[in-house]
C-alpha positions, 0 to 999 in steps of 0.5 A: 787256426780257422778264423771264426769270421771266415765261416761266419761272414759267408753264412751271413751273406747267404741270408737263408737262416744259416748260422755259425755258432761258436762256443766251448763244447765241454759246456754244452749238453747238445749241438743244434741239429745241422747239415754241416758241423765244423769242429775246431775244438779242444785237442785232448782226448776228452774234448774230442770224444765229447765233440764226436758224441755231440756231433753224431747226435746233431748231424742230419742224415747225409750231413757232413762232420768236419774236424780240424787238425786231423793228422797234425803232429802237434795234436796226435789225440785228434787223429787217434780219437777220430780213428777210434770213433769212425770206420776207416772207410768213413774218413776222408782227409783234406789237408788237416780236415777230417770229413765224415758223411753221416 
């Protein structure tokens, strides 16, 4: 799994207002607006659909949506749900990351 500190520590060093937020997305009504949204969340269809809805509403034009565990055999709902939510030409795969440019 991606460790929170791997994302948080470089953002802190930049010192320009970038923040890494961690939380349970099913408890959120919205994500904060962002240029990059990295989701390593729940692996059920309901969780992923909720993450996609929140991320789509919060990403700035030209921003990046990044979802972890795409294509992992142990989490098939991740790939199936993201494939249903985005057009094939939008999806770029890098290892287990699914990257979509808004």
